[in-house]
Structure formats: structure tokens, C-alpha cells
N, C-alpha and C positions, 0 to 999 in steps of 0.2 A: 655557425650561427652564434652570435653572442646573446647574452641575457636580455639586453635592451631590445634587440630586434625580435626576440621571442615574445616579449610582452607587447610590443607593437602589433605583431602578427595576431596574437591572441585577442587583443582589443579589436582589431579590424574584423576578425572572424565573429566575435560576439556582436558586432554591429550588424552583421548580416543574418543573425538569428531571428526567426519569427517567434516572438514571445507570445504565450497565451494571454488572453484578456483576463481580467479579474473574474468575470462571470464564468469563463471556462475553467479556471482554477477552482472556483467554489463548487461548480457542478461536478468536477472530477473528484474533489475531496469528499463531497456528499455521497457520491456513488461508492467510493472506497469504504467510507465509514459504515454505510448501510450493509455492504457486503461483509465486512468484518464482524459486525454485530450479528448478522444472520448466521454466519458460519460459526461464531462462538456459541450461539444458542443451539445450533444443531449438534455440535460436539458435546455441549453440556448435557443435553437430553439423551444423546446416545450413551454417554458415560453413565448417566443415572439408570437407564434401562439395562445396560449390560451389567452394571454393578448389582442391580436388583436380581437379575437372572442368575448371576454367579452365586449370590448369597442364598437364593432359593434352591440351587442345585447342590450346594455344599452343606454337609451336616453341621 
């Protein structure tokens, strides 16, 4: 297979892809951002609690 045929095949394959709509992309992005922010807050507060506990236990 030569390089030109490879790119033709790749282009043909991409034309068969079902691409998400803009709305689907925005909804997926929003869900990911909400999840990341929530997880970040959980880790932050767990770090604060464990840090406080360690400081309270150590002289």
C-alpha cells in the first residue's frame, strides 16, 4: 500500500464516521467539567481533614 492510497482510505473511513452534534459535545464537556470540579473538591477537603488529623496527633 502506498502513501497516497493510505490517505484515500483514511479519508473514506472518516466519511463513514458518525460525528457527534454540537449539543452532544457541549453536554459531554459539561458533564466532564462538573465531575472534575466535584472530584477536585472532594480531594481538597479530604486533604484538609487528613492534614488536620495528622497535625492534631503529632506533637
